[in-house]
KEROLO-994139 format. One line per 8 residues: number of its first residue (from 1); their letters; for each residue x, y, z of N, C-alpha, C. Coordinates in Angstrom, 2 decimals, decimal comma. Layout:
N
NUM) a) X:Y:Z:X:Y:Z:X:Y:Z; ...
***
This chain:
302
1) mihvvanp) 59,31:84,75:-7,48:57,73:84,77:-7,55:57,71:84,69:-8,96; 56,66:83,88:-9,50:56,77:84,01:-10,99:55,08:84,67:-11,07; 55,03:85,84:-11,98:54,07:86,59:-12,18:53,46:86,20:-13,77; 52,14:85,98:-13,88:51,30:85,70:-15,02:50,40:86,68:-15,07; 50,52:87,45:-16,45:49,88:88,32:-16,63:48,95:88,15:-17,86; 47,40:87,91:-17,59:46,55:87,25:-18,43:45,58:88,18:-19,15; 45,73:88,42:-20,32:44,94:89,39:-21,24:43,16:88,52:-21,08; 42,22:89,07:-20,48:40,66:88,55:-20,26:40,41:88,42:-21,71
9) aagggrav) 40,99:89,07:-22,99:40,11:88,97:-24,07:40,51:88,16:-25,10; 42,02:87,97:-24,52:42,90:87,24:-25,82:42,48:85,44:-26,01; 42,37:85,22:-26,89:42,44:83,76:-27,25:40,89:83,24:-27,10; 39,81:84,43:-27,45:38,36:84,35:-27,47:37,86:84,06:-25,76; 38,81:84,49:-24,85:38,66:84,67:-23,44:39,39:83,52:-23,00; 39,93:82,67:-23,67:40,95:81,56:-23,06:42,08:81,80:-22,18; 42,77:82,96:-22,43:43,70:83,26:-21,69:43,96:83,13:-20,12; 42,79:83,62:-19,44:42,39:83,62:-17,75:42,57:82,16:-17,59
17) svagslar) 41,77:81,11:-18,30:41,73:79,73:-17,66:43,09:79,19:-17,83; 43,62:79,59:-19,28:44,87:78,92:-19,47:46,03:79,38:-18,56; 45,82:80,65:-17,90:46,93:81,13:-17,18:46,62:80,33:-15,66; 45,33:80,05:-15,26:45,02:79,49:-14,33:45,80:78,23:-14,08; 45,32:77,52:-15,14:46,15:75,99:-15,50:47,66:76,09:-15,00; 48,23:76,90:-15,75:49,74:76,97:-15,72:50,07:77,53:-14,24; 49,45:78,34:-13,64:49,60:78,58:-12,19:49,45:77,21:-11,16; 48,30:76,30:-11,67:48,53:75,18:-10,90:49,35:73,96:-11,08
25) vlanlged) 49,95:74,30:-11,97:51,19:73,35:-12,59:52,28:73,71:-11,69; 52,52:74,93:-12,05:53,71:75,50:-10,90:53,68:75,60:-9,55; 52,40:75,47:-9,32:52,09:75,41:-7,58:52,58:74,02:-7,14; 52,47:72,86:-7,89:52,31:71,35:-7,66:53,90:71,31:-7,98; 54,63:72,00:-8,68:56,24:72,08:-8,62:56,78:72,68:-7,59; 56,05:73,36:-6,84:56,33:74,09:-5,58:56,87:75,55:-5,95; 56,57:76,02:-6,96:56,76:77,59:-7,46:55,57:78,35:-6,66; 56,22:79,67:-6,57:55,17:80,39:-6,02:54,78:81,23:-7,33
33) chvhvpad) 53,38:81,34:-7,49:52,93:81,98:-8,87:51,64:82,51:-8,38; 51,61:83,91:-9,15:50,47:84,92:-8,85:49,97:85,09:-10,14; 48,55:85,13:-10,51:47,97:85,39:-11,69:47,26:86,64:-11,52; 47,92:87,62:-12,44:47,09:88,93:-12,69:46,12:89,26:-13,58; 45,14:89,81:-13,76:44,09:89,58:-14,95:43,90:91,43:-15,23; 44,82:92,11:-15,78:44,56:93,60:-15,79:43,09:93,95:-16,38; 42,83:94,79:-16,32:41,63:95,75:-17,21:41,78:96,06:-18,67; 43,05:96,66:-18,45:43,56:97,49:-19,94:44,82:97,32:-20,07
41) aaqtrrva) 45,14:98,09:-21,21:47,06:97,89:-21,49:47,42:98,63:-20,42; 47,09:99,81:-19,99:47,87:100,80:-19,28:47,92:99,70:-17,90; 46,96:98,89:-17,37:47,20:98,52:-16,20:48,18:97,22:-16,32; 48,13:96,57:-17,66:48,96:95,62:-17,95:50,58:96,31:-17,70; 50,58:97,31:-18,27:51,77:97,72:-18,06:52,26:98,12:-16,71; 51,61:98,77:-15,99:51,91:99,16:-14,45:52,13:97,70:-13,57; 51,31:96,84:-13,79:51,38:95,58:-13,20:53,23:94,91:-13,73; 53,32:94,63:-14,86:54,53:94,48:-15,28:55,83:95,16:-14,64
49) eqvapagp) 55,57:96,57:-14,48:56,75:97,10:-14,12:56,55:96,83:-12,56; 55,62:96,65:-12,15:56,03:96,61:-10,65:56,35:95,26:-10,00; 55,97:93,85:-10,83:56,42:92,57:-10,42:57,89:92,57:-11,19; 58,60:93,29:-11,87:59,40:92,69:-12,66:60,62:92,62:-11,83; 60,85:93,13:-10,85:62,27:92,95:-10,10:62,12:91,72:-9,07; 60,48:90,82:-9,05:60,75:90,06:-8,34:60,83:88,55:-8,96; 60,87:88,62:-10,34:60,61:87,26:-11,07:60,23:87,49:-12,44; 60,06:86,32:-13,24:59,79:86,42:-14,57:58,27:86,75:-14,48
57) viacggdg) 58,12:87,61:-15,63:56,90:88,14:-15,87:56,15:87,26:-17,01; 55,24:86,30:-16,97:54,70:85,52:-17,98:53,41:86,29:-18,78; 53,82:86,73:-20,12:52,62:87,12:-20,91:51,82:86,18:-21,53; 50,50:86,12:-20,99:49,59:85,07:-21,52:48,35:85,96:-22,20; 48,59:85,90:-23,56:47,90:86,24:-24,77:48,25:86,50:-25,78; 48,27:87,03:-26,63:48,60:87,49:-27,87:49,82:88,81:-27,94; 50,23:89,06:-29,20:51,40:89,76:-29,36:50,93:91,26:-28,89; 49,52:91,93:-28,37:49,53:93,16:-27,70:49,52:92,54:-26,41
65) tvhdclqg) 49,39:91,84:-25,82:49,98:91,27:-24,29:51,60:91,51:-24,02; 52,20:90,63:-25,23:53,62:90,96:-24,62:53,73:92,55:-25,20; 53,29:92,94:-26,11:54,00:94,56:-26,40:53,57:95,30:-24,86; 52,23:95,12:-24,20:52,21:95,88:-23,07:53,05:95,64:-22,03; 53,26:94,07:-21,82:54,26:93,59:-20,95:55,15:94,35:-20,95; 55,89:94,43:-22,10:57,40:94,76:-22,51:57,46:96,32:-21,83; 56,46:96,96:-22,24:56,87:98,76:-21,97:56,91:98,52:-20,35; 56,47:97,74:-19,36:56,48:97,94:-18,12:57,98:97,13:-17,57
73) lmaanatm) 58,26:96,38:-18,55:59,53:95,65:-18,42:60,61:96,44:-18,40; 60,57:97,14:-19,62:61,44:97,93:-19,67:61,56:99,30:-19,01; 60,62:99,98:-18,67:60,54:101,00:-17,29:61,22:100,45:-16,20; 60,48:99,20:-15,80:61,45:98,46:-14,96:63,05:98,21:-14,73; 63,27:98,20:-16,10:64,75:97,73:-16,25:65,82:98,96:-16,10; 65,30:100,04:-16,09:65,59:101,55:-15,74:66,15:101,63:-14,18; 65,45:100,70:-13,58:65,55:100,99:-12,04:66,39:99,64:-11,04; 66,38:98,77:-11,92:67,28:97,26:-11,75:68,58:97,54:-11,32
81) pagvkptl) 69,10:96,90:-10,61:70,58:97,06:-10,19:71,40:96,41:-11,62; 72,68:96,85:-11,87:73,20:97,05:-13,04:73,45:95,34:-13,28; 73,69:94,84:-14,48:73,64:93,56:-15,13:72,50:92,54:-14,49; 71,26:93,61:-14,00:70,17:92,21:-13,88:69,08:92,99:-14,83; 68,73:91,65:-15,57:68,14:92,02:-16,80:66,25:91,80:-16,31; 65,39:92,11:-16,46:63,89:91,42:-16,47:63,88:90,43:-17,58; 62,96:89,73:-16,72:62,64:88,14:-17,65:61,34:88,41:-18,05; 60,91:87,78:-19,39:59,98:87,81:-20,21:59,58:86,34:-20,57
89) giwpvgtg) 58,13:85,83:-20,14:58,01:84,50:-20,59:56,79:84,75:-21,73; 56,58:84,06:-22,51:55,34:84,21:-23,65:54,97:83,13:-23,56; 53,53:82,97:-23,41:52,81:82,27:-23,30:51,60:82,25:-24,50; 51,61:81,96:-25,35:50,96:82,69:-26,80:49,55:82,08:-26,96; 48,37:83,06:-26,45:47,25:82,84:-26,54:46,47:83,50:-27,39; 47,10:84,10:-28,67:46,46:85,18:-29,20:46,25:84,94:-30,66; 45,91:85,83:-31,49:45,25:85,51:-32,87:46,50:85,27:-34,16; 47,79:86,02:-33,76:48,96:86,06:-34,51:50,14:85,40:-33,95
97) ndiirgvg) 50,75:86,00:-32,50:51,77:85,09:-31,81:52,82:85,44:-32,99; 53,18:86,24:-33,42:54,23:86,63:-34,36:55,29:86,62:-33,31; 55,41:87,35:-32,38:56,83:87,83:-31,55:57,52:86,49:-31,27; 56,84:85,63:-30,55:57,54:84,36:-30,27:58,12:83,63:-31,38; 57,97:84,06:-32,69:58,75:83,14:-33,95:60,10:83,82:-33,72; 60,50:85,00:-33,29:61,69:85,33:-33,11:62,54:85,17:-32,03; 61,88:84,35:-31,03:62,55:83,87:-29,71:63,47:82,95:-30,19; 63,44:82,03:-31,28:64,21:81,25:-31,49:63,89:79,71:-31,21
105) tapttden) 62,75:79,63:-30,51:62,21:77,90:-30,32:60,51:77,95:-30,43; 60,23:76,87:-31,09:58,83:76,58:-31,41:57,81:77,28:-30,16; 56,83:77,63:-30,26:55,97:77,88:-29,17:55,32:76,78:-28,38; 55,08:76,62:-27,71:54,58:75,54:-26,69:53,09:75,66:-26,05; 51,97:74,97:-26,20:50,98:75,18:-25,79:50,63:74,24:-24,48; 51,83:73,58:-24,06:51,29:72,24:-22,87:51,94:73,34:-21,46; 50,73:73,24:-20,77:51,13:73,86:-19,53:52,42:73,44:-18,83; 52,68:71,97:-18,88:53,83:70,92:-18,24:54,89:71,44:-18,92
113) dfaeiiqa) 54,79:71,37:-20,27:56,43:71,82:-20,71:56,80:73,26:-20,78; 55,56:74,33:-20,66:55,72:75,71:-20,00:56,25:75,86:-19,08; 55,94:74,81:-18,22:56,24:74,98:-16,74:57,64:74,80:-16,27; 58,02:73,57:-17,30:59,40:72,94:-17,33:60,36:74,16:-17,50; 60,13:74,83:-18,58:60,80:75,78:-19,19:61,20:77,26:-17,99; 59,95:77,39:-17,75:60,11:78,49:-16,72:61,08:78,13:-15,34; 60,47:76,72:-14,90:61,21:76,27:-13,50:62,87:76,08:-13,74; 63,39:75,55:-15,15:64,69:75,26:-15,41:65,46:76,99:-15,70
121) nrtrtvdv) 64,55:77,98:-15,87:65,01:79,41:-16,35:66,15:79,18:-17,50; 65,42:78,42:-18,39:66,03:78,75:-19,53:65,70:79,64:-20,27; 66,87:80,75:-20,59:66,70:82,20:-21,07:67,76:82,43:-22,15; 67,18:83,24:-22,94:68,26:83,75:-24,00:67,96:85,38:-23,86; 69,44:86,08:-23,80:69,36:87,69:-23,95:68,84:88,22:-25,25; 67,74:89,11:-25,47:67,48:89,81:-27,03:67,69:91,16:-27,00; 67,65:91,82:-27,94:67,87:93,20:-28,02:66,25:93,66:-28,26; 65,99:95,14:-27,92:64,97:95,84:-27,93:64,89:96,82:-28,69
129) geiflegd) 63,83:97,06:-29,55:63,74:98,21:-30,62:62,97:99,36:-29,37; 63,62:100,58:-29,85:63,15:101,77:-28,92:62,43:102,88:-29,97; 61,30:103,37:-29,73:60,73:104,07:-30,82:60,41:105,58:-29,84; 60,92:106,70:-30,49:60,57:108,08:-30,26:59,89:108,90:-31,24; 58,53:109,29:-31,16:57,71:109,90:-32,35:58,34:111,54:-32,03; 58,54:111,89:-32,95:59,09:113,35:-32,80:58,09:114,03:-33,03; 56,83:114,19:-33,41:55,99:115,00:-33,67:55,18:115,45:-32,31; 55,34:114,62:-31,26:54,46:114,76:-30,30:55,23:114,92:-28,86
137) dsaevqyf) 55,40:116,18:-28,60:56,55:116,58:-27,41:56,17:115,85:-26,17; 54,97:115,50:-25,84:54,48:114,37:-24,80:54,28:113,16:-24,74; 54,95:112,77:-26,03:55,03:111,21:-26,23:56,49:110,25:-25,37; 55,81:109,49:-24,98:57,08:108,54:-24,18:57,63:107,76:-24,89; 58,95:107,70:-24,99:59,42:106,38:-25,69:58,72:105,19:-25,58; 58,75:104,05:-26,55:57,90:102,93:-26,22:58,85:101,99:-27,08; 58,64:100,81:-26,91:59,24:99,78:-27,33:58,63:98,84:-27,81; 59,56:97,75:-28,87:59,06:96,60:-29,53:60,04:95,44:-29,73
145) lgvlscgf) 59,49:94,25:-29,60:60,51:93,19:-29,87:60,28:92,51:-31,47; 59,34:92,53:-31,91:59,21:92,17:-33,41:59,59:92,93:-34,46; 58,21:93,47:-34,94:58,71:94,23:-36,31:57,67:95,52:-36,46; 58,25:96,62:-36,53:57,95:97,94:-36,56:57,57:98,09:-38,26; 56,19:98,87:-38,30:56,25:99,12:-39,96:55,65:100,29:-40,37; 55,66:100,78:-41,44:54,84:101,86:-42,03:54,87:101,85:-43,40; 53,41:102,36:-43,93:53,11:102,39:-45,28:51,97:101,67:-45,35; 51,89:100,43:-46,59:50,77:99,94:-46,71:50,10:99,24:-45,74
153) dsdvnera) 51,11:98,30:-45,16:50,85:97,54:-44,08:49,97:98,05:-42,94; 50,71:99,36:-42,51:50,10:99,80:-41,47:48,88:100,18:-42,02; 48,48:101,12:-42,93:47,02:100,89:-43,46:46,14:99,84:-43,43; 46,62:98,73:-43,65:45,89:97,53:-43,65:45,69:97,23:-41,96; 46,95:97,59:-41,31:46,48:96,91:-39,95:45,56:98,29:-39,12; 45,21:99,26:-39,60:44,47:100,21:-39,20:43,09:99,52:-39,55; 43,05:99,09:-40,66:41,47:98,71:-40,79:41,35:97,39:-40,04; 42,54:96,33:-39,78:42,11:95,15:-39,47:41,92:95,49:-37,94
161) nampakvg) 42,90:96,23:-37,22:42,31:96,38:-35,68:41,15:96,86:-35,34; 40,62:97,44:-36,38:39,17:98,27:-36,07:37,66:97,13:-36,55; 38,00:96,03:-36,86:37,15:94,82:-36,91:37,12:93,96:-35,46; 35,97:93,56:-35,37:35,65:92,58:-34,50:36,67:91,38:-33,73; 36,87:91,29:-32,82:38,02:89,96:-32,64:37,14:88,78:-33,02; 35,93:88,55:-32,88:35,51:87,07:-34,01:36,16:87,09:-35,13; 36,22:88,06:-35,88:37,04:87,79:-37,16:38,18:86,86:-37,24; 38,90:87,30:-36,05:39,92:86,14:-35,76:41,43:86,35:-36,96
169) raryllgl) 42,00:85,21:-37,11:43,04:85,45:-38,17:42,81:85,94:-39,75; 41,47:85,70:-39,95:41,30:86,53:-41,17:40,87:88,18:-41,19; 41,29:88,72:-40,03:41,15:90,15:-40,35:42,13:90,64:-41,04; 43,37:90,40:-40,91:44,72:90,97:-41,63:44,40:90,97:-43,47; 44,07:89,62:-43,29:43,65:89,35:-44,95:42,73:90,10:-45,56; 41,25:90,35:-44,75:40,35:91,30:-44,84:40,65:92,65:-44,97; 41,47:92,91:-44,33:41,87:94,32:-44,17:42,71:94,67:-45,53; 43,50:93,84:-45,66:44,63:93,53:-46,98:43,59:94,12:-48,06
177) arefpvmr) 42,61:93,24:-48,21:41,45:93,33:-49,55:40,94:94,46:-49,50; 40,67:95,10:-48,79:39,87:96,53:-48,49:40,88:97,43:-48,84; 41,90:97,42:-48,30:43,16:98,70:-48,79:43,49:98,62:-49,85; 43,87:97,47:-50,56:44,55:97,10:-51,79:43,69:98,25:-52,94; 42,59:98,39:-53,31:42,07:99,29:-54,05:42,63:100,79:-54,26; 42,93:101,25:-52,96:43,25:102,51:-52,74:44,57:102,67:-52,36; 45,34:101,68:-52,66:47,02:101,98:-52,04:47,87:102,57:-52,89; 48,93:103,20:-52,31:49,65:104,50:-53,03:50,81:104,32:-52,51
185) prwfaids) 52,07:104,55:-53,51:53,13:104,72:-52,47:53,40:105,98:-52,01; 54,41:106,19:-51,07:54,76:107,34:-50,68:56,03:107,44:-50,60; 56,59:108,88:-50,67:58,11:109,17:-50,24:58,36:109,07:-48,90; 59,31:107,93:-48,72:59,78:107,93:-47,53:61,51:108,25:-47,35; 61,59:109,36:-46,32:62,77:110,10:-45,96:63,27:109,27:-44,94; 64,63:108,37:-45,17:65,08:107,34:-44,66:66,53:108,01:-43,96; 66,81:107,77:-43,20:68,14:108,23:-42,51:68,65:106,78:-41,82; 69,38:106,35:-42,18:70,14:105,12:-41,78:71,48:104,63:-41,22
193) dgtdhsva) 71,60:105,17:-39,99:72,62:105,34:-39,45:73,57:106,26:-40,16; 73,05:107,39:-40,29:73,64:108,52:-40,89:74,17:108,28:-42,55; 73,19:107,42:-43,22:73,31:107,29:-44,69:71,97:107,43:-45,16; 71,79:108,17:-46,09:70,38:108,45:-46,92:69,95:107,01:-47,55; 68,67:106,52:-47,16:68,18:105,61:-47,67:66,56:106,08:-48,24; 66,57:107,01:-48,47:65,12:107,69:-49,11:64,75:107,11:-50,22; 63,33:106,63:-50,43:62,75:105,86:-51,80:61,41:106,18:-51,48; 60,89:106,01:-52,73:59,32:105,70:-53,05:59,24:104,55:-52,43
201) amivavgn) 57,96:104,27:-51,44:57,95:102,85:-51,30:56,37:102,72:-50,79; 56,02:101,16:-50,95:54,86:101,06:-50,43:54,92:100,30:-48,72; 56,14:99,66:-48,55:56,15:99,04:-47,40:57,50:99,30:-46,82; 57,73:99,97:-45,51:59,18:99,99:-44,59:58,99:99,32:-43,55; 59,79:98,26:-43,39:59,64:97,15:-41,75:60,88:97,46:-41,41; 60,84:97,66:-39,96:62,13:97,35:-39,54:62,04:95,98:-38,44; 63,00:95,25:-38,66:62,67:94,03:-38,13:63,80:93,61:-36,64; 63,14:93,71:-35,64:63,86:93,08:-34,62:63,79:91,40:-34,66
209) gpaygsgm) 62,65:91,10:-34,69:62,21:89,94:-34,98:61,69:89,66:-36,49; 61,33:88,48:-36,80:61,29:88,20:-38,42:59,44:88,62:-38,69; 58,68:88,22:-38,14:57,27:88,12:-39,01:56,52:89,15:-38,15; 55,43:89,46:-38,74:54,31:90,06:-38,45:53,05:89,65:-39,05; 51,88:90,07:-38,82:50,73:89,70:-39,54:50,28:88,38:-40,02; 50,24:87,59:-38,48:50,12:86,20:-38,66:50,84:85,39:-39,13; 52,31:85,52:-39,45:53,11:84,57:-40,14:53,91:85,16:-41,18; 53,82:86,59:-41,87:54,01:87,10:-42,51:55,66:87,39:-42,34
217) licpdadm) 56,88:86,47:-42,99:58,23:86,99:-42,96:58,95:88,05:-43,55; 58,58:89,20:-43,02:58,61:90,15:-43,77:60,20:90,85:-43,74; 60,75:90,26:-42,48:62,22:90,18:-42,14:62,70:88,93:-42,03; 62,86:88,07:-42,82:63,01:86,74:-42,76:64,35:86,36:-41,95; 65,27:87,19:-41,81:66,55:86,73:-41,34:66,99:87,81:-39,86; 65,98:88,10:-39,80:66,06:89,17:-38,42:66,38:87,95:-37,11; 67,64:88,50:-36,39:67,70:87,90:-35,31:67,47:88,72:-34,27; 66,93:88,11:-33,20:66,70:89,45:-31,64:67,79:89,51:-30,93
225) sdgqfdvt) 69,03:88,67:-31,42:70,26:88,80:-30,54:71,55:89,42:-31,17; 71,47:90,06:-32,59:72,43:90,20:-33,29:73,12:91,97:-33,14; 72,34:92,46:-32,38:72,71:93,85:-32,18:72,27:94,76:-33,40; 71,59:94,39:-34,64:71,07:94,97:-35,59:69,50:95,05:-36,06; 68,93:95,82:-36,62:67,71:95,54:-37,01:67,88:95,03:-38,58; 67,01:94,23:-39,25:66,83:93,87:-40,73:65,95:94,87:-41,10; 66,13:95,76:-42,25:65,21:96,47:-42,66:64,71:96,31:-43,81; 63,37:96,15:-44,34:62,67:95,72:-45,48:62,09:96,54:-46,26
233) vvtntpkh) 62,19:96,99:-47,23:61,68:98,09:-48,11:61,19:97,44:-49,40; 60,12:97,46:-49,60:59,01:97,13:-50,63:58,84:98,37:-51,53; 59,64:98,88:-52,95:59,90:99,99:-53,31:58,39:100,05:-54,14; 58,14:101,46:-54,60:57,26:101,74:-55,79:57,13:100,62:-56,98; 56,34:100,15:-57,18:55,83:98,92:-58,03:54,51:98,94:-58,38; 54,16:98,53:-59,48:52,98:98,41:-60,29:51,98:97,14:-59,38; 50,55:97,67:-59,35:49,92:96,73:-58,33:50,06:95,18:-58,69; 49,99:94,97:-59,90:50,18:93,37:-60,46:51,51:93,08:-60,16
241) tfvsvlpr) 52,56:93,76:-59,87:53,89:93,12:-59,40:53,54:92,87:-57,66; 52,97:94,08:-57,09:53,04:93,82:-55,68:52,27:92,26:-55,49; 51,08:92,37:-56,13:50,37:91,26:-55,85:51,05:89,69:-56,13; 51,68:89,91:-57,13:52,64:88,61:-57,14:53,51:88,28:-56,15; 54,23:89,42:-55,71:55,22:89,39:-54,73:54,62:89,12:-53,47; 53,38:89,10:-53,23:53,23:89,73:-51,87:52,94:88,02:-51,23; 52,47:87,08:-52,00:52,21:85,71:-51,22:53,57:85,26:-50,64; 54,83:85,57:-51,39:56,30:84,93:-51,16:56,56:85,41:-49,70
249) vysgrhve) 55,99:86,53:-49,02:56,33:86,76:-47,79:56,08:85,86:-47,01; 55,06:84,75:-47,09:54,78:83,72:-45,92:56,19:82,97:-45,86; 57,06:82,48:-47,06:57,99:82,09:-46,70:59,49:82,55:-46,72; 59,24:83,93:-47,06:60,55:85,13:-46,73:61,37:85,23:-48,25; 60,61:84,59:-49,39:61,30:84,81:-50,40:61,15:86,08:-51,40; 60,34:87,02:-50,62:60,10:88,18:-51,32:61,30:88,98:-51,43; 62,28:88,85:-50,19:63,32:89,86:-50,56:64,39:89,40:-51,55; 63,86:88,33:-52,85:64,68:87,90:-53,82:64,15:88,83:-54,81
257) hpsviawr) 62,93:89,18:-54,77:62,43:90,27:-56,03:63,28:91,55:-56,21; 63,78:91,75:-57,41:64,11:93,19:-57,25:63,39:94,43:-56,61; 61,95:94,07:-56,78:61,22:95,37:-56,19:61,60:95,55:-54,64; 62,30:94,83:-54,05:62,52:94,65:-52,53:64,25:94,90:-52,03; 64,19:95,91:-51,56:65,56:95,80:-50,75:65,59:95,92:-49,69; 66,66:95,41:-49,10:67,14:95,35:-47,48:68,44:95,37:-47,04; 68,69:95,86:-46,23:69,74:96,24:-45,34:69,69:95,98:-44,00; 70,83:96,14:-43,03:70,66:96,39:-41,52:71,30:97,52:-40,97
265) asrlrida) 70,99:97,94:-40,11:71,18:99,05:-39,26:70,62:99,02:-37,72; 71,47:100,04:-37,02:70,82:99,97:-35,58:70,17:101,44:-34,93; 70,28:102,32:-35,98:69,39:103,47:-35,70:68,83:103,90:-37,02; 67,57:104,38:-37,04:66,77:105,12:-38,13:66,01:106,01:-37,58; 65,95:107,16:-39,01:64,64:108,12:-38,54:64,05:108,05:-39,85; 62,73:107,96:-39,63:61,90:107,73:-40,61:60,61:108,82:-40,79; 60,68:109,37:-41,89:59,42:110,53:-42,16:58,60:110,23:-43,28; 57,21:110,40:-43,43:56,67:110,25:-44,75:55,29:111,23:-44,29
273) pdsvvfad) 54,58:111,23:-45,42:53,49:112,37:-45,34:52,42:111,23:-45,13; 51,32:111,73:-44,21:50,08:110,61:-43,71:50,43:109,22:-43,56; 51,45:108,72:-42,79:51,76:107,50:-42,71:51,91:107,27:-41,08; 51,11:106,42:-40,63:51,16:105,68:-39,09:52,25:104,43:-38,92; 52,89:104,54:-37,69:53,43:103,81:-37,08:53,14:102,64:-36,50; 53,06:101,21:-37,17:52,81:100,44:-35,92:54,16:99,31:-35,56; 53,73:99,02:-34,30:54,81:97,74:-33,85:54,44:96,56:-33,27; 54,86:95,56:-33,24:54,10:94,41:-32,77:52,60:94,14:-32,95
281) gerigplp) 52,28:94,68:-34,18:50,93:95,04:-34,52:49,79:96,16:-33,77; 50,60:96,75:-32,89:50,29:97,70:-32,15:50,34:99,41:-32,61; 49,31:99,77:-32,48:49,41:101,08:-33,34:50,35:102,10:-32,36; 51,46:102,80:-32,85:52,11:103,54:-32,14:51,92:105,02:-32,35; 51,74:106,12:-33,73:51,34:106,86:-33,69:52,16:107,44:-35,21; 51,77:108,75:-35,37:52,28:109,34:-36,91:53,80:109,63:-36,86; 54,35:109,18:-38,13:55,79:109,71:-38,29:55,94:111,26:-38,45; 57,02:111,73:-37,94:58,18:111,23:-38,10:58,53:110,43:-36,71
289) atiqlvps) 59,57:109,36:-36,78:60,02:108,67:-35,79:61,45:108,36:-35,91; 62,06:108,13:-34,52:63,44:107,51:-34,47:63,39:106,44:-33,74; 63,89:105,34:-34,54:64,00:104,05:-34,05:65,80:103,63:-33,77; 65,72:102,98:-32,78:67,22:102,42:-32,22:67,01:101,42:-31,47; 68,15:100,68:-31,62:68,15:99,37:-30,87:68,86:99,47:-29,39; 67,95:98,73:-28,76:68,71:98,57:-27,51:69,29:97,21:-27,29; 70,52:97,09:-27,16:71,24:95,71:-27,41:71,28:95,21:-25,65; 70,92:93,67:-26,21:70,87:92,71:-24,62:69,96:93,51:-23,62
297) alrvla) 69,07:94,00:-23,91:67,98:94,76:-22,87:67,37:94,01:-22,04; 66,60:92,36:-22,64:65,85:91,74:-22,12:66,58:90,13:-22,15; 65,86:89,38:-20,64:66,08:88,13:-20,83:64,60:87,41:-21,37; 64,27:86,38:-22,48:63,31:85,82:-22,44:63,49:84,28:-22,21; 62,51:83,68:-21,68:62,08:82,42:-21,54:62,39:81,74:-22,70; 63,19:80,70:-23,21:63,18:80,38:-24,49:63,07:78,54:-24,40
***
């Protein structure tokens, strides 16, 4: 059974109709398919957890929908037989659609092409990032597929996510323009696989995948299947330098600048004052946080 989880708010309300079109194509191919339209993030996670053992779960929406489905799939993963991994499909109908950039194939928006991928069960096994917020004893472990970040970009995300959906793709750039005048470096205490990488920085990004912010290649060489995170840090730098480097993030060339440092790791502990963690574009919570890689944890249709 194929389960399509559609976010009714994604794509300006298009996700549900798109999910219905995909279900009809799959039915015509003789596949059993059910479309779910959860009311909120919590229900999305519950549905994904419940149906994961039955077959592929298709997240029809943006990166937020993928992120919520991932939480359910990882919860189901703990109860599935040894050697069996849940399968996620991504049908990108959101604003940024950054997670799919790391899957290793160009996203398709054609129902027939995507149905073919599902029916052929073409998948790759990917790693998943695990996050534990140390300051909240009641907090559950959370997971991410794309990029985790803190610092200036998280502050921008706080602003961008507070804007109405109708702002669309421009809201990240608008949030950036509003945050820039008050931006400031923070001292990030970073333990990376037992090595001290503490530094005064504007941005700390931990990439399982390469992109965030609607196409910003903050960790351009990140590979979801290599068993390591790519860590990118934009160090304390004058504003005019920061502005000159920022446009390079769309090509990934920012990593060539001397104010940017990068390395790879499988486990990090990060702490900084007044700093919030975002992952896959979703607000996770305040630092300190421990982030570690769960290798080969998930199958993704590709």
